[in-house]
C-alpha positions in Angstrom: 81.2 96.5 79.3 79.1 98.4 81.7 79.9 102.0 82.8 81.6 102.1 86.2 78.5 103.9 87.7 76.3 100.9 86.7 78.9 98.4 88.1 79.1 100.3 91.4 75.3 100.4 91.6 75.0 96.6 91.1 77.7 95.8 93.6 76.3 98.1 96.3 72.8 96.5 96.0 74.4 93.1 96.6 76.8 94.2 99.3 74.8 96.7 101.4 71.1 95.9 100.5 71.5 92.1 100.3 69.6 92.0 97.0 69.8 88.7 95.1 71.4 88.5 91.7 68.1 87.7 90.0 66.4 90.7 91.6 69.3 93.0 90.6 69.0 91.7 87.1 65.3 92.5 87.1 65.8 96.0 88.5 68.6 96.9 86.1 67.5 95.1 83.0 70.9 93.5 82.7 71.4 89.8 81.9 71.8 87.5 85.0 75.3 86.4 83.9 76.4 90.0 83.5 75.2 91.0 87.0 76.9 87.8 88.5 80.1 88.6 86.6 80.5 92.1 88.1 79.5 91.1 91.6 82.2 88.4 91.6 84.8 90.6 89.9 87.9 91.3 92.0 90.3 93.0 89.6 89.3 96.4 88.5 92.5 97.4 86.9 91.9 99.2 83.6 93.4 97.3 80.7 95.0 98.7 77.6 94.1 97.0 74.3 96.2 97.8 71.3 94.4 98.2 68.0 94.0 95.1 65.9 95.1 95.1 62.3 92.3 95.1 59.8 92.3 93.4 56.4 92.3 95.6 53.3 91.7 95.1 49.6 95.2 96.5 49.1 96.8 93.6 51.1 97.8 91.5 48.0 99.7 94.5 46.6 101.4 95.7 49.8 104.5 93.5 49.3 105.0 95.1 45.8 104.6 98.6 47.2 107.0 97.8 50.0 109.6 96.6 47.5 109.4 99.8 45.5 109.7 101.9 48.6 112.7 100.0 49.9 114.4 100.3 46.5 113.7 104.1 46.7 115.9 104.3 49.8 118.9 103.7 47.6 118.2 106.3 45.0 118.3 110.1 45.0 115.3 111.7 46.7 114.1 113.4 43.5 113.9 110.1 41.7 111.8 108.3 44.3 108.2 107.2 43.7 105.4 109.6 44.6 102.1 108.1 45.7 100.6 109.1 42.3 103.4 107.3 40.5 102.9 104.2 42.6 99.2 104.2 41.9 99.8 104.7 38.2 102.2 101.7 38.1 99.8 99.5 39.9 97.1 100.4 37.3 99.5 99.6 34.5 101.2 96.5 35.9 98.5 94.9 38.2 95.1 96.2 36.9 93.3 93.0 37.8 94.5 93.1 41.5 94.0 96.8 42.0 90.6 97.2 43.7 91.1 100.4 45.7 91.3 104.2 45.0 94.3 106.5 45.2 93.3 107.6 48.8 93.8 104.1 50.2 97.2 103.8 48.6 98.1 107.3 50.0 97.3 106.2 53.6 99.3 103.0 53.3 102.4 104.6 51.6 102.4 107.4 54.3 102.4 104.8 57.1 105.0 102.6 55.4 107.4 105.5 54.7 107.2 106.5 58.4 108.0 102.9 59.4 110.9 102.7 56.9 112.5 106.0 57.6 112.0 105.7 61.4 114.4 102.8 61.3 116.6 104.9 59.5 115.7 108.1 60.9 77.7 108.3 98.1 77.1 107.8 101.9 76.2 109.4 105.2 78.2 110.3 108.3 77.5 108.1 111.5 77.7 109.7 114.9 79.7 106.7 116.3 82.7 105.2 114.8 82.9 101.3 114.7 86.2 99.5 114.3 87.6 99.2 110.8 86.3 102.6 109.6 88.6 105.4 108.4 88.5 109.1 107.5 90.7 110.7 104.8 92.0 114.2 104.2 94.9 116.1 102.6 96.9 118.8 104.5 99.5 121.2 103.3 103.1 121.4 104.6 106.4 123.0 103.6 109.6 121.1 102.8 113.0 121.8 101.4 114.0 120.0 98.2 117.4 118.6 97.4 118.6 122.1 96.4 117.3 123.4 99.7 114.6 125.4 98.1 111.3 125.8 100.0 108.4 123.9 98.3 104.7 123.2 99.1 103.8 119.5 99.7 100.5 117.7 100.5 100.2 115.1 103.2 97.4 112.5 102.8 96.2 111.3 106.2 94.1 108.2 106.8 92.8 108.2 110.4 90.9 105.5 112.3 88.5 107.2 114.8 87.8 104.1 116.9 91.5 103.8 118.0 92.8 107.3 117.1 95.5 105.7 115.0 96.6 107.1 111.7 98.9 106.7 108.7 100.0 109.3 106.3 101.9 109.7 103.0 103.2 112.8 101.3 103.1 114.0 97.7 103.9 117.0 95.5 100.2 117.3 94.6 96.7 116.4 95.7 95.3 115.0 92.4 93.6 111.7 91.9 96.8 109.8 91.2 98.3 111.1 94.6 95.1 110.3 96.5 94.9 106.7 95.1 98.6 106.0 95.4 98.6 107.2 99.0 95.7 105.0 99.8 97.3 102.0 98.0 100.6 102.5 100.0 98.7 102.5 103.3 96.6 99.5 102.3 99.6 97.5 101.3 101.6 98.5 104.5 98.7 97.3 106.7 97.9 94.4 104.3 94.3 95.3 105.1 91.6 97.7 103.8 89.1 99.7 105.9 85.5 98.6 105.2 84.3 102.2 105.1 86.1 105.4 104.4 84.8 109.0 104.8 86.0 111.7 102.4 85.2 115.3 101.8 84.1 116.3 98.3 87.6 116.5 96.8 87.7 116.8 93.0 90.0 113.8 92.8 86.9 111.6 93.7 83.8 113.7 93.2 82.7 115.2 89.8 79.5 116.8 91.1 76.9 116.7 93.9 73.4 115.9 92.5 70.1 117.5 93.6 69.3 114.5 95.7 72.8 115.0 97.4 74.2 111.9 95.8 77.7 112.1 94.3 78.7 111.6 90.7 82.2 110.1 91.1 85.1 109.9 88.8 85.6 106.6 87.0 89.1 106.2 88.4 88.0 106.6 92.0 85.0 104.3 91.5 87.2 101.7 89.9 89.7 101.9 92.8 87.0 101.6 95.5 85.4 98.6 93.8 88.9 97.0 93.3 89.6 97.1 97.1 85.9 96.7 98.1 85.6 99.6 100.6 82.4 101.8 100.9 83.1 105.4 100.2 81.1 108.0 102.2 81.2 111.7 101.8 80.7 114.8 104.1 78.2 117.5 103.4 79.7 120.5 101.5 81.8 122.8 103.8 81.2 120.5 106.8 84.7 119.4 107.7 83.6 118.7 111.3 81.8 115.7 110.1 85.2 114.0 109.8 86.7 115.8 112.8 89.1 113.0 113.7 91.1 113.2 110.5 90.9 117.1 110.6 92.6 116.9 114.0 95.1 114.3 112.8 96.3 116.5 109.9 97.3 119.3 112.3 98.8 116.8 114.8 101.0 115.3 112.2 102.1 118.6 110.8 103.2 119.8 114.3 104.9 116.5 115.2 106.2 115.0 111.9 107.0 118.1 109.9 108.7 120.3 112.5 111.4 121.3 111.9 110.8 121.7 108.2 112.0 118.4 106.6 114.4 118.0 103.8 112.8 115.7 101.2 115.1 114.6 98.4 113.3 111.3 97.8 109.5 111.0 98.5 109.5 107.2 98.6 112.2 107.2 101.3 110.5 110.0 103.2 107.1 108.1 103.1 108.8 105.0 104.4 110.0 107.1 107.4 106.5 108.4 107.9 105.2 104.8 108.4 107.8 104.3 111.1 106.8 107.6 112.8 103.1 106.6 112.7 103.8 103.2 114.2 105.9 104.7 117.0 103.1 107.3 117.7 100.6 104.5 118.4 102.7 103.6 121.6 100.7 106.1 123.7 97.4 106.2 125.6 94.2 107.0 123.9 93.0 110.4 125.0 89.7 109.1 126.3 89.7 105.2 126.5 92.8 104.8 128.6 94.3 102.0 126.5 97.2 102.2 124.2 96.3 103.3 120.7 98.2 100.2 119.3 95.9 97.9 121.3 92.8 99.6 120.0 94.2 99.6 116.5 94.4 95.8 116.6 90.6 95.9 117.1 90.4 98.2 114.1 92.4 95.9 112.0 90.3 92.8 113.0 87.3 94.5 111.5 89.0 95.4 108.2 88.8 93.7 104.8 91.6 91.5 103.3 93.8 93.2 100.8 93.1 92.3 97.2 95.6 89.8 95.8 95.9 91.8 92.5 97.8 95.0 92.8 96.1 98.1 91.4 97.9 100.2 88.9 97.4 103.8 89.9 97.6 105.7 86.6 95.4 107.4 84.0 95.9 107.1 80.3 96.0 110.4 78.4 96.1 110.8 74.6 98.4 113.5 73.1 99.8 114.5 69.7 103.5 115.1 69.5 104.7 118.3 67.8 107.2 118.3 64.9 110.1 117.8 67.4 108.4 114.8 69.0 107.4 116.6 72.1 104.1 116.6 74.0 102.4 119.0 76.3 100.7 117.9 79.6 99.4 120.2 82.3 101.4 123.1 80.8 104.6 121.2 80.9 106.6 119.7 77.9 107.9 116.2 77.8 110.0 114.6 75.0 109.1 111.4 73.2 111.1 110.4 70.2 111.8 112.1 66.9 110.2 109.1 65.2 106.9 110.0 66.8 106.8 113.6 65.5 103.2 114.7 64.6 102.0 111.3 65.8 99.4 110.4 68.5 101.0 109.0 71.6 99.7 107.7 75.0 100.8 109.0 78.4 100.4 106.7 81.4 100.3 109.3 84.2 100.9 108.3 87.8 101.8 110.4 90.9 105.5 110.6 90.1 106.0 109.7 86.4 104.8 110.4 82.9 105.4 107.2 80.8 105.3 107.8 77.1 103.9 105.0 74.9 103.4 104.6 71.2 100.1 103.6 69.5 100.7 99.9 70.4 101.4 100.8 74.0 105.1 100.1 73.7 107.0 102.2 76.3 109.2 104.8 74.7 110.5 106.9 77.6 109.6 107.8 81.2 109.8 111.3 82.8 109.6 112.6 86.3 106.2 114.4 86.6 106.3 118.2 87.1 103.9 119.8 89.6 104.7 123.4 88.7 104.0 124.9 85.2 106.2 125.9 82.3 108.8 123.2 82.7 110.4 120.9 80.1 111.8 117.4 80.5 114.1 116.3 77.8 115.2 112.7 77.5 118.0 112.4 75.1 118.3 108.7 74.2 115.7 108.3 71.4 117.1 111.4 69.7 120.7 110.3 70.0 120.0 106.9 68.5 118.5 108.6 65.4 121.3 111.1 65.1 124.0 108.4 65.3 122.5 107.0 62.0 122.4 110.5 60.4 125.4 112.4 61.8 125.4 114.9 59.0 122.0 116.2 60.1 123.0 116.6 63.7 124.0 120.3 63.5 120.6 121.2 62.0 118.4 119.6 64.7 116.9 121.1 67.9 118.6 118.2 69.7 122.0 119.8 68.8 120.9 123.2 70.1 119.8 121.8 73.4 123.2 120.1 74.1 125.7 121.8 76.5 128.1 124.1 74.8 131.1 121.7 75.2 129.3 119.0 73.3 128.3 121.4 70.5 131.9 122.6 70.2 133.2 118.9 70.1 130.8 117.8 67.4 131.7 120.8 65.3 135.3 119.8 65.5 135.3 116.1 64.7 134.9 114.2 61.5 131.7 112.2 60.6 133.1 108.8 61.7 134.1 110.1 65.1 130.8 111.9 65.4 128.9 108.7 64.8 131.0 106.7 67.2 130.7 109.4 69.9 127.0 109.7 69.6 126.7 105.9 70.2 128.9 106.3 73.3 126.8 109.3 74.5 123.7 107.1 74.0 125.3 104.4 76.1 126.2 106.8 78.9 122.8 108.4 79.1 121.1 105.0 79.5 122.5 104.9 83.0 123.6 108.4 84.0 122.7 112.1 83.4 124.0 114.4 80.7 126.1 116.1 83.5 128.1 112.9 84.0 128.5 112.4 80.3 129.8 116.1 80.1 132.3 115.4 82.9 133.6 112.5 80.9 134.0 114.6 77.8 135.7 117.4 79.8 138.2 114.9 81.3 139.0 113.4 77.9 139.6 116.8 76.2 141.8 117.9 79.2 144.1 114.9 78.5 144.6 116.1 75.0 142.6 113.4 73.1 139.1 113.4 71.7 138.3 110.0 70.3 135.1 108.1 71.4 137.0 105.2 73.0 138.8 107.7 75.3 135.5 109.4 76.2 134.1 106.0 77.2 137.2 105.2 79.2 136.9 108.5 81.1 133.2 107.8 81.8 134.1 104.3 83.2 136.7 105.8 85.5 134.2 108.4 86.8 131.4 106.0 87.4 133.2 102.7 88.3 132.7 101.2 91.8 135.7 101.0 94.1 136.2 97.5 95.6 138.3 96.9 98.7 141.3 94.7 98.1 141.2 91.5 100.1 144.2 89.1 100.8 144.1 86.1 98.6 143.2 83.0 100.8 145.0 79.9 99.7 143.5 76.4 100.0 145.0 74.0 102.5 146.3 71.8 99.7 148.8 74.5 98.6 152.2 73.9 100.2 153.9 76.7 102.0 157.2 77.4 100.3 160.3 78.4 102.4 161.6 81.9 102.0 164.8 82.4 100.1 167.5 85.0 100.8 169.7 86.1 98.0 173.5 85.8 98.9 175.1 89.1 97.8 178.4 88.5 99.6 180.3 87.9 96.3 179.2 91.3 95.1 180.3 93.0 98.3 183.8 91.5 97.8 183.9 92.5 94.2 182.8 96.1 94.9 184.7 96.4 98.2 181.7 97.7 100.0 178.5 96.5 101.6 175.6 96.3 99.1 172.2 96.9 100.7 169.3 94.6 99.6 
């Protein structure tokens, strides 16, 4: 596997210098087939390869060790095998099969116990702009969040100087994930890709500017550019006028799309609205050419590249180690994983909006909303609750218990072990679809009615969250006969009682 800089160099020689595969092979010293492979490559998504199991001299004895450890789970802790005792027994009982040292046994037993108890526990700037070329820039704006608090946002604008059209997308940050996700959204909305895009030297794409003024680019940006096939060009440092069209568009959009200050509760929905606003804005005359921007934009689109058939996964993989509570730190914020992953290495798949936690085999454990301010903590309860339901006696002595709302702490202190276990399973069920606030409302409603069993909590939750359906008249088929109405004769009762009886 070549480095992305080498792949990019090979592809640019073929695309922009019209150099043959054989000549590229000669210049780079790479095999002909290797050069051909990367020139023809269309999918540049980064793949995740889980570690493969390796054979060990201990393999024949692993079933025996497993059996001893499984039996240990049924006996008092102080009478369980230590690693030294396991090794001594292997020496005594299986001397001909034991070909490893104590350290190897220690590694295996440690991993096996964790498994068992987890279950239980570069370019230039042209002076003229041909169709199909774009310029890119971020601009700041202010918005109100769902709690009506003022927040800073970043609007990614992609403008097309030939037609003076533009599209934009907004994010909470201006990192690489936001840049690439915004570009991807715009590509997929147009179903096309500009053949050339001009950027400033933003850190999301450029690592450094070399002495010959070439750019050393980030792997993620280079991979993205090769996946979609566009040429990336960069302005000279502190020379924003070299992409003056997009600089003007950033201000135009801020004045027209962000005044008054918008309320943004959902960025996906807000960004869909921005596409509509941008399309509507194209129904006006070009400031110089006298034609509608939408008409000129059609010429822009005719010069663009087709969209790759393979979607690009905009994310980066980050390796972290969980603390003793199964929590990880990323960009000065804390995210929960699972108590079973305490002190273990985990992987974070980070995109513009989410932090997806995965174990060492890339199995997804939990997903969090990504923070863009510092000092926050996101706690996802489900993995912790599933463990506590199996060990209810330990609940009160865990950090999980201390982080629960007071009403839940009081409740769990008051019920017996069986009810505690059942209610933890109900709480786990509720939190798979709704927030802890909804679960707390269900508990409050149950206690207010004078009961506290888990089935009543679940019933309260279902009443709170159920969908209301309109009642419709029952339509009978034509084969059903219409029965005559029948009136009850109450005259004999009137005569008996001596007065009129109302029906």
